[in-house]
N, C-alpha and C positions, 0 to 999 in steps of 0.2 A: 742750773748745769744740766742737773736731770729731773727732767718735766716728765714725770710719768702720771697718763690718765688712768684711772681706775677704770675698767672694763665692767658693762652691767655683768650682774649676778648669772644671767641666762648665756653670755655670752662665753663664760666661763666652764659652763657645762655643754657646750656644742651643739645646743637646741635637738637634741636628737629624745625622739619620746621612744618606751621600749615597753610593750604588756608580755611579762613572764608567763611561761608555759604553767600550765595548770589556771589560770584564770579567762572565765569566761564573761565577754561584755553581751551583753543584748541594747543594741543600740548605735546610735551613729556616734561617728566621730567624723570632727573637722579639725584640721590641723595646717599651720603654717610653715612647720619643720619638718624633718626626715621620721620617719616610724620605724620602728622594728614590732613585729607582731610574731611573736614564740606562744601564745596562748590561742585563743578563739573568738572571732569576731561573729557574731550575729544581726548582721543590718549593715548601713552604709559608711565606707569611708570615703574623707575627702582632704585631698594634700597638696597643696604649691610646691612638694617636696617628695621625697623618694622614699618608697613603700618597701620594706623588706619582710617578706612572709618566711621565717624561718621554715627550717626542718619538720617540727612538733605545730605549726602555726597551721590552721584554718579560718578560711575565709568564706561565710556565703551571705552574698549579698551585692550591692552595685560599689565598685570601688573607682575613683577618679583620681588621677596622679601625674606626674611629669616622670618620674622613672619606676620604676619597680624592677625589683628581683624575687622569684618565687621558688621557693623550693621546697614548701608544704604544698598544702590542698586549697583550691579556690573553685567556688562555685558561685557564677552569677555574672554580670555583664560589666567588665572591666573599660574604660578609657586611658589609655596610659599617652603623654602628646610626646614623648619621645622615644625611650630605649623600653621595652619590656625583655628581661633575661629570664628565661625560664630555663632551672637547674634540673639536672639527670632524674633527681628524685619525685619533682612537681608532679602535682595530677592538677590540670585544668580541666574545668567542663566549663559550656555556656559559649557566648559572646564576648568577642575581644577585640577592639579597638585598637592600634599601635601606630607610632609614626615609625619605629624601627624593630624589627623582632629577632630576636636571639634563641635558638631553642637547643639543648643540650642532649647528645643521644641518650638514650631512656628515659627520656620525660613522656609523661602523659598530657598531650596536648589536644584532648578532645573539644576543640571549640571551633567556631565559627569565627574565622579571622579578616578584618578588615584594615587594610593599610593606608593612612591618608598622612602622607609627609608634609603635605602644604595645610594643613590648616593644625592650627591649635589652637586651645580655649584657654580662655583668662579668667582667672578666679576674681570676682570681685569683690571688694566690701561688703556689699550686700548681701553675698552667698548666689547671687542669679551671674550667669556663664555670659560669657560673649565671645563667637567665633571672630580670627583675624586670619585672613589669608597673609601667608607669605610670599615674597617671589622669588 
């Protein structure tokens, strides 16, 4: 009558990674899930999910992700396939390639920005990227 199926442990947790304030990571992060960073990353970040850099978070390096919300500091090269949302307290410096861009008043957006709504990068299982044009 009641046929409940058990969910995998990771489904119960929501598949979101979090680096808390006061944590410093030197190296590269690769994740399939969403990621919230309130600490500091010195290195590269790659995800097929969403990256959130909180108000106390900072990243120096290259970022490749589908969506991003930036409220902290970022310096480097960023590729956001869909939407980059820059909050009022954010400071972004470097090169940015986005599908769509939203910048709140008060943000420090000192970056070279290229919008490419017709190109999506796909993450392959071997870590390489392939470009696919959408119509």
